[in-house]
N, C-alpha and C positions, 0 to 999 in steps of 0.2 A: 712738804714731803719730797724726799729725794727721788730723782728720776732713776729708773732702772737702766742699767747698762745693757748693751746688746747681748752680752754673755748671760746676764741674769734673765733677760727675756727668753733666750733660747733654753736656759735651764728650766724655767717654769713651764715653758711650752712642752719640753720633753717630759717633765714630771707629770704634767696634766695628761699628756697622751698615754703615759704608762698607767696612771691611775684610772683613766677611762677604760683602757684595755683590761685592767684588773677587775674593775667593776662589771664590765660586760661578761668577761669569762667566768667570774665568780658567780654571777646570777645563773649562767648556763650550767655550771657545775652543781650549784645548790639544787637546781631543778632536777638534775640527774640523781642526786642523793635523796631528794624528796620522793622521786618516783619509785625508788627501791623500797620505800616504806608504804607509799600510798597506792601504788598499782595493785599489790596484793589485797589492800583494803577494799578496792573496788571489786576484786574477785570474791572476797569474803562476803561483801554486801550483796552481790548477785546470787551467790549460793544461798545466803540467808533468806533472801526474798523468795527464792524458789521453794525452799523447804517450808517457810512460814506460810506461803500461799495455801498450803494444805493443812498444816498443823494448827494455825491460828484459830481455825473454825472448829477444831476439836476440843478446845479449852474454853472454859467459862470466862465471862467478862472480867470478874475479879482476879482470876488466876492470870489472865493476860496482862491486866494492869499491874499487878505485883511483879510479874516477870520482867516487863518492859521498864518499869521504874528501877528495878535492881540492875538491869543491863545498862540503863542510862547512868546510874551512879558509878558503875564500874568504868564506863567510858569517860566520865568526868574525872575520875581518879587518874586514869591513864593520860588524859589530856593535861592535867595538872603536872604530872611527873614529866611529861614531854616538854611543856613550857618551861619548867624549872631547869631541866637539863639544857635547853636551848639558851636560856638566860645565862647559865653558868659558862657555856661555851663562848657566848658573846663577851662576857666579862673577862675570861681568860685571854681572848684575842685582844681586847682593848688593853689590858694590863701588860701583856707581853710584847705586843707589836705596835700599838698605836700611842700609848700614853707618853713615853719618853720622846718619841719622834715628833709628836704633835707639839710638845712644849718647845722643842728646838726650832721647829718650823715657824712657830708664832713669833720667835725672836728674829726671824729673817735669815735663818741659816739655810741658804739655798743648797749647799752641799748635802745637808741632812735631808732636805726635801727630795732631792733626786735619788738619794740612797733608799729612802722610805718607799718612794713610788716604784723604784726598780725591784725592791724586795717583794712588795705586794704583787706586782705583775709576775715576778718569778715564782712565787708560791702558788698562785692559782694556775699558772701554766704548767707547773710541775705536776699538780694533781690532774689537770686536764689532759696533758699529753704524755709526760714522762712516765707517770705511774701506770696508766693503762698499757703503754708500750711494754713496760717491764713485766706486767702481768701476762700479756699476750706472749711474750718471748719465753716465759718460763714453761710453757706448755710441753715442750719436748723433754724437759727434765723431770716434770712432775708425773707421778703415777707409774703403774706397772708397764704399760705399753706392750702387752703380750703379742701384739701384731708384729713386733720386731724380734720376738723370741723364736727359737727353733720349734717346729710344729709339734714335736714330742712333749713339749711342756704343757700342752693341753692333754691332760691325762684321762679325763672322764667328762661326760656331758649328760644332762637330763633335759627335759622340756623346759626346766626353769633355771638351771644353773650350769655354768662351766666350772670345772675344777682344774686348777693349774698348779704345776710345780714352780716354785720360786727358786731360781738359780743364784748362786753366789755372785757378788760383784767381782770378786777377785778370782780370775780363772784358775789360779793355783790351788784354790780350795776344792777338795773333792768330797762330794756328799757321801756319807756312810750309807751304803745300801742295806746294811743290817741294822741301821740305827732306828731309834724310836721316832716315828713320824709325828708331826704336829699339823693339825688342820686348823687354819685360822678362819673364823666366821666374822666377816666385816659387818658393820652396822648397815641396816637398810636405808636409814636416813642419810648418813654421812657418806656412804659409798665406799668401795674398796680402795680407791686410789690414795686415800689419806694414810693408808698403811704402807704405802710405798711413796713417801712424801718427796724426798729428793735422794734417790739411790746413789747417784754419782757423787753426792756430797756426804755419803754415809749417814744419811738421816732417813732411814727406812726401817719401820718396825719389822716387816716381814723379812727383809734381807738381813736383819740382825740375827735371826735364827739361821738362815741359809749360810751366812758367812762363818758360822761355827760348825759347818759340815752336817747340820741337822736336816733330815729330809723334811722340807717345808712346803706346805700346800695351802692354797687359798681358794675359797669358794666365792665365785662372782655371779651375781644375779644377772640374768639376761635383760635386754631392753624391754621395759614394760610396754612401750608404745608398739613394739613389733611382736610380742609374744602374748597370746591370749592365755597361755598356761600360767604365765607370771601374773597377769591381771586377775586371774581367778584363784591364785595360790592360797592354800590353807596352811595352818601350822603343822597339820599332819603331813602335808606334802613336804614341808621343810624337813621334818624328821625322817621321812622315808628316803629322800634324796641323800641326806647326810649319812644315813645308815648304809646305803649302797656304796658310797665312796669310802666309808670307814672299812667296810668289808674288803674292798679292793686294796686299801692301804695295808691292812693286816696281812693279806696274802703277799703283797709286793715286798714288804720289809720284815715280815715274820715277827712283828711286834704290835702290841695294842697301841691305840692312838691317844695322843693328848689333844683334847679339844680346847681351842682358845677363842673366846668371843670378846670382841671389842665393842664397847658401848651397847647399843640395842642388840647387837649380835651375841653379846654375853647372855642376855635374858632368853633369847631364842634358843641358844645352845643349852641353857639350863633346862628349859622345857623339854627339849629333845632327850636329854639324859634322864630327867625325872619321869618321862613317859615309859621308860624301860626298853625302848626300841634299840638303844645302843648298848644294852647289857652284853658283856663279853667282848666288846669292841673298843670301849673307851675306859681307861683306868686313871686318867688324870685330867684335871680341868683348870684352866686359867681364865679369869675374867679381868678385863681392864676397863676402868671407869664405866662399869655396866650398872644400870639402874635395876637392882634386884628387888627393891620395894619402892616404887615410884611415889607412894604416899608420903615417904620420908624426905622427898625432895622439896625443899622450901620454895624453890622458884616455880617450877612447872605445876606441881600439885597445888600450890597456893593460888596460882592463876586459875586453875580449873575449879578450885573450891569457891572462888569468888564469882564464877559464872553462875547465873541462876540455873537451878536444876533442869528447867525446861530446855535450856540451850546447851547443856553439858552432854552433848551427843555427837558422835563422829559424823553423823549425817550432815552437820553444818560445815564439814571440811571435805565433803565428798563431791566429786564431779562425775559426769558421764562422758566416756570416750565416744568416738564416732560410731563404734560398734554396739553402743548401749551398755557396756560393762562399767559398773561404778568402781572408781578408784579414788584414793585420797590424794588431794592436790599437794604436791611436794613443795611448791612455792608458798602455799598457805601454811604448811607446817613450819617452814623456816621463818615465816612472818610471825607466827605465834611465839617462837623462841625470842624474836626481837621484842615483841610486846611485853613479855614477862620481865625483860630487862631494859625497858624503854629509856631509863636514865642513861644507859651507856650506848643506846642505839639511835638516839635522836639525830636527824640528818646534819644539823649544824655541828654537833659534837663529833660525829664520825668524819665530817669534812675537815674539821680542825685537826683531828688526830692525823689524818692523811697528809694534810699540809705540812705538819711537823716532820713527816718522813721524807719530804721532797723539797728541795730548794733549787729553783731554776733561775736564780738571780743573775747569773753570768751567762745565761743562754745555754748552759749545760746542766743537766740534771745531776743532783748529788747521787752518790752511790746508793741505790736501793737494794737492800739485802734480798737475796734469793728466798730466804725464809718468809719475809713479808710478802713478796710477790707470789710465792707458791700458796700461802695461806689464802690470799685474796683470790687467786685463780680457783682454788678449791671451793671457796664460798660462792663464787659467781657462776661456776660451771658444773658442779657436781650434784646439784639437786635433781631429783626425779620424782615422778608420781609413785605412789606406794600401793601395794595390794591391800584391799580393804580388810581382809581377815587378819593379815599380819599386823596392820596398824591397830586393829581392835585389840589384839593381844597386849600391845604396849599401852593402849588407852585404858584397858582394864587394870593393868598393874599400877597405873597412876591414880586410879580411883578407888581401888580395893586393896587393903593391906594383906600381907601374909598373916594367916591365922596363928593363934597361940600354939597350935600343934605343928606348925611348919608347913601348912597346906598353902599352895600358891593360888592366886585368883584366876587360874586358867585350867581348863579341862582339855584333854586330848584323847581322841578315840573314845569319848564318852566317860573317861575316868579322871578322877582328881589327881593332881600332881603334888608330890610332897618332897621337901628338902631331905627328909629322912632317908630317901632311897639312895642318895649319894653316900650317906654314912653307912647304910647297910651293905652297899657294894664296895666299901672301902676305897672310894674314889678320892684321891688327894686333890685338894682345891686350894689354889692360890688366888687371892683377891688383891688386885692392884688398884689403887685409887689416887686421885689428885687432891692434895690438901687445899688448894685454892680453886677447885672445880666448882663453878657456879651453875653448871648444867646438870651434872650428876654429883650431888654433894656426897661427902664421905658417909653420912648416915644412911643414905640410900644404897650405896655400893656395899656397905658392910652389914646390911640387914641379916644375911644368912648366919653370921657369927652368933646371933642371939638364939639360934636353934641347933646348930651342929658345929663341930670343930672344923675350923678353916685356918689357913695361914693368910696373913695380910701384910702387904707392903705399901707404905705411904710414899708418894712421890711429891716433890715440890711442884708448884705451878698448877695449871688448870687442865682442861678436858683433853686436849690433844698433845700435851707435853710428852707423854710416854712415846707417842708415835713420831714426834718431831725432835724435841730437844734431847731426850734421854735415849733415843735410839742410836745416837752418835757414840761410837766406842770409846771416845776420849772425854765424854761429858762427865759431870760430877756424879750423875746417877745412871751411868751406862747400864743398860738392862741385862747385860751378861755378867754383871758383877754381884758380889755380896757386900752389903753395907754394914760395916762393923758397928758404927755408932748407933744404928737402929736395930741391929741384930736381925736383919731381913735380907731378902734377895730379890733380884729382878726376875722377870718371866723367862728370859733366856737361860739364866743361871738355874732356875727351877727345872727347866727341861734338861739341861746338861747334868744336873745332879741326879735326875731320874735315870738318865742313860748310865751314869757311873754306878748306880745301884744295880742296874741290869748287868753291866759288865762284871761287877764284883760277884754277883750271884752266879754268872756263867763260869767265872774262873773257879769259884768254890766248888761248883758241881763237877767241873773237870778234874779238880784235885781229888775229890772224893771218888770219882770213877777210877782214877789211876791207882789210888790206894787199894780199892777193891780188887782191881786186876792184879796188883802185886801180891796180895794175900792169896789169890787163887793160884 
């Protein structure tokens, strides 16, 4: 056996050090990814034990046995899908990163050895250091940051919400004061800032309206940890606060309001309209990737359907704040969305995906896109706990379908809510949905079309693409455009067309008035 030269010994020593560093850092990173999945599990387990310590004794032995066996089978299925996903991630890693390099190393290729070791060390360091740094640095670009805006952009306030005007990014754009206003209702779960994704890069749903001179407003929920009114909020409170602001907007601009709900905000806005409280104030409605009938969602509703009936209860996701008020744990809700798609959320797989985004092989991180950094910032920092009754509204919609006569599974002010009210009041409705949305599938978003006439626009990609990819004015599906191939239009174009109809009507009325004066 040939003796190694000094250079070869140094090469192997360097490679060994790099590989050891990669292994140590990789284990630490994998622990972090595992914690993101398993810490909420501990929270869920704690809440489950608290609730079951009371409910267990109210059920008979046979019922308990059946329920726990069903829950065990569900957990085994989740574990199997988790292990399968982890195995696939390991296989991808081996095939793409290890296989060829290992073959070369076995032949004594020391150059290949040091390159492999350096790349492994670079990949894990990129995920450990460069990626978190990019996510932290994007904070100043992501979201509305109303604290930086002029004080007058805070237009109205209730105990539960602040209502803000969204100003154009381009200072040359002047908002039409006589224009038709739009009020955007963000989702409770995803938060408002996803609708102002990266304004400076022209990737902002809300600013896409404002940049077209449309009077644009957004409703922002107050901090649930600080506001007891938010903690105890009901869907009736939601409707009353929205009505108060719509009244203000109608006086301010002389036009009725377009209500625009994104995701869960779309269903909340639908309930507000169907309650009748917004009659005479709202004449147009836009929903984006909103779950109108959650039972048609293959992911979440299937997950809930697999839960034993005894445990399909919001109490198992509820915690008590220090003041004793029950709220729904926001981290737990996010965890449930991960569980229903565990094949794509297993720690090894998510770690592998992130490693492919970052390469630190030369001691310098590869260019991490602002879009990727902003998405991760949002996922990491925008969750909050949720009011119990508001979450109950969504929970009910995922367990009970819309009836054959168009009645929603929600009551407000003691009354049933019907889709037919929108048709009776001639409210124009545009439904926007994502073709690859695995959170709110097209069938769920389009459910109202089975009961009343609506306009629908399909967008490529998934749940947040309308707010991120397609909000850019030069994107393939820019939301201020009309799409000839599909004979459809984006939400901003819908609003602009509504304004054009108003302008045409005003012009026609003026011409008629002049003719009448001339005859006189």
